[in-house]
C-alpha positions, 0 to 999 in steps of 0.5 A: 936466960932472959928475965921475965921483963925481957920476955914481956918486951919480946912478946909485946914486940912480936904483937906489934909485928903481927899487928903490922903484918895483919893490917898489911894482909887486910889491905892487900885483900881489900885492894884487888880490882876485878880483871879477866878470869885468869887474873881473878883465879890467880888473885883468888889463890893468892888471897887464900894463901894470905888468908891462911897467913892471917889466920896463923897470925891471929892464932899467934896473937891469942897465944901471946895475949894468953902468955902476957896474962900468965905473966900478969898472974905470975904463972908464966913459965909453967905448963898450963897442962901439968904445971911443970916448969917450962925449960928456958931454952923452950921459952927462948924458942917459943916465948908464948908457949903454954906447954912444956916439951913433954905435954906438947909432944903428947898433944902433937 
């Protein structure tokens, strides 16, 4: 079972990875030069996929920042919906999760 400090380090490392990835996505989206129609259509499909990845990354960043706030407030590891303790195995898999397994299943 990871300590709270190890979880915080893991979350901070993931934030760094996401920041790097999002800057790469932004650079790729900004780098396109106009070409013929076929190339533009292909680029547009690729851009849409990149935008989806970027949005998913931004959602994960928000969740990580919220988890770091819960660590600061002493509320990390407890479900934000029901208050139950989140199992360490769940936190191993999803260290930024705000919900216990039961509440997450109810919302799915």
